[in-house]
C-alpha angles and dihedrals in degrees: 000000000000090000091054092047091049092048092050093046095046103034107026107029101030095068091051091052095044101035108015093242143065141136122329129205114249112215139171109258095217097060104009090240113163108232104166149318136278129173149094126308127193111216122186093226095056126070094220136025120281131223113243130186139168131170133187108265096249090060098050119110095029098100093253095118089050092051092048093045092050090053092049092047091051091050091048094050102036105031103025095032093221108169100192130036132182134201129194124209131187112242112270096024094126095164091062092043091054091048092050092048090050088054092053100259116146127209110259096184140262118324135187114219120215091259086064099251120135114232138168114252120215127189136200122191119199 
């Protein structure tokens, strides 16, 4: 229980308090069932926040990630006035690449994150 409280306090709430944004729960409207996350993440190795999203497998391919990402992008641009956003994608994740391209992100090239993994970096300018 204490581990969960610490995680929520340090990883979920702290970004909202420090930056005014973070990850949001994605849920089905009809039954308020949480099915994933979508939001903005501030990473030390990027100059601007990046869009992150993840859904449970049974909810992928239904347009829900696109709907959630569009809402987050609108909030980032209109309310938070963020002019540049990034997104990182693991190589071979074509579903995420297609979603980012639909949202207007453009490939900015390969990138190596501090953990050592190679990812594709995408960028969106407002």
